[in-house]
One Martini backbone bead per residue (centre of mass of N, CA, C, O) as a GRO file, in nm:
protein
   65
    1MET     BB    1  -0.068  -4.146  -0.013
    2GLU     BB    2  -0.255  -3.891   0.070
    3SER     BB    3  -0.031  -3.669   0.141
    4GLY     BB    4   0.076  -3.576  -0.136
    5PRO     BB    5  -0.161  -3.391  -0.236
    6ALA     BB    6  -0.168  -3.218   0.023
    7ILE     BB    7   0.116  -3.100  -0.005
    8PHE     BB    8   0.084  -2.975  -0.279
    9ALA     BB    9  -0.164  -2.798  -0.219
   10GLY     BB   10  -0.046  -2.647   0.030
   11THR     BB   11   0.195  -2.521  -0.124
   12ALA     BB   12   0.045  -2.371  -0.342
   13PHE     BB   13  -0.141  -2.200  -0.166
   14THR     BB   14   0.082  -2.069   0.003
   15LEU     BB   15   0.242  -1.933  -0.229
   16PHE     BB   16   0.015  -1.773  -0.342
   17GLY     BB   17  -0.075  -1.611  -0.090
   18PHE     BB   18   0.202  -1.484  -0.029
   19SER     BB   19   0.242  -1.347  -0.308
   20LEU     BB   20  -0.018  -1.176  -0.310
   21LEU     BB   21   0.049  -1.016  -0.054
   22LEU     BB   22   0.319  -0.901  -0.140
   23TRP     BB   23   0.222  -0.761  -0.403
   24THR     BB   24   0.006  -0.578  -0.271
   25ALA     BB   25   0.197  -0.428  -0.077
   26VAL     BB   26   0.380  -0.303  -0.291
   27ARG     BB   27   0.156  -0.151  -0.455
   28VAL     BB   28   0.052   0.019  -0.216
   29ARG     BB   29   0.322   0.155  -0.136
   30LEU     BB   30   0.353   0.275  -0.448
   31ARG     BB   31   0.073   0.372  -0.551
   32GLN     BB   32  -0.053   0.135  -0.718
   33PRO     BB   33  -0.236  -0.051  -0.901
   34VAL     BB   34  -0.377  -0.372  -0.858
   35ALA     BB   35  -0.621  -0.329  -1.063
   36GLU     BB   36  -0.744  -0.289  -1.365
   37GLY     BB   37  -1.023  -0.075  -1.319
   38ALA     BB   38  -1.026  -0.059  -1.022
   39HIS     BB   39  -1.093   0.025  -0.722
   40PRO     BB   40  -0.865   0.153  -0.492
   41VAL     BB   41  -1.015  -0.020  -0.256
   42VAL     BB   42  -1.120  -0.298  -0.377
   43GLY     BB   43  -0.868  -0.433  -0.485
   44PRO     BB   44  -0.699  -0.472  -0.224
   45PHE     BB   45  -0.912  -0.610  -0.056
   46LEU     BB   46  -0.956  -0.865  -0.240
   47SER     BB   47  -0.660  -0.947  -0.245
   48LEU     BB   48  -0.631  -0.989   0.057
   49LEU     BB   49  -0.863  -1.193   0.093
   50ILE     BB   50  -0.748  -1.412  -0.109
   51GLY     BB   51  -0.465  -1.439   0.019
   52THR     BB   52  -0.560  -1.529   0.298
   53ALA     BB   53  -0.728  -1.777   0.212
   54ALA     BB   54  -0.492  -1.927   0.076
   55LEU     BB   55  -0.300  -1.938   0.314
   56GLY     BB   56  -0.505  -2.076   0.511
   57GLY     BB   57  -0.550  -2.328   0.330
   58GLY     BB   58  -0.253  -2.421   0.314
   59ILE     BB   59  -0.213  -2.461   0.611
   60TRP     BB   60  -0.451  -2.662   0.652
   61TYR     BB   61  -0.336  -2.878   0.463
   62LEU     BB   62  -0.059  -2.915   0.612
   63GLY     BB   63  -0.190  -3.004   0.886
   64TYR     BB   64  -0.322  -3.282   0.731
   65ALA     BB   65  -0.055  -3.426   0.602
   0.00000   0.00000   0.00000
């Protein structure tokens, strides 16, 4: 009964983290801004940091499901 919410949360975090990392990589490769009005170095850095944290959290949740 407890594994259902953990699987849902793990899947959501993993998909979000993967999507954010993929989107950031495409934007950086095309030399387009990652965040409107953000510094060209700070925007991708924070996006990569948050994407990695979400992906890691999702994998952690799925490991305990």
